[in-house]
C-alpha positions, 0 to 999 in steps of 0.5 A: 621133225626136230626143232629149228633151234636143235638143228642150229645148235648142232650145226654150230657144234659141228662148225666149232669142232671142225674149226678146233681141228683145223686151227690146231693143225694151224698152230702146229704148222706155222709160227704164232705170228700174224700174217699181216701185222707180224705180231707175235702171240703166245700164252693167253694171247695166243687166242687172238690168232685166228686161221684164215682161209685164203680162198674163204671156203671153210671147208677146204682144209688141206693137211699141209695148210696151203689154204691158211694163214694165221691172223690176228683178230684184228687183221682177219676182220680187216681182211674180210672187209677188203674181200667184201669191198673187192667183190662190190668193185668187181660188180660195178656200180650197180652192186652198191644198190643190192643188198649184201646180206640175205635178210633185210629186216626192213624190206616190207617196211614200206608196204606197212605204212601204205594207207588202207583203202 
């Protein structure tokens, strides 16, 4: 059985490899302009232009680029924040009390401070 660190490293390498593939394709298909703020990118600044998956599925990479749009790193971050906020609003007021992450480092904290009987 392989150690967890090896498995994680391999998964990260695979994700970067996949990302490089569709990023290069997107840069060939689309003008080097952010789809939100309309800033143009060239030279060293081109690295600030990212590929956003419209359906948020990083495995959905059609060769025509119909699921992609180029966004600068700032607009890309804002797009993901907006998507999270929309999810919360769609779920209703009870969703605010639910955790948005799978891991909660303080989930069992109250148990640790209970007096021992």
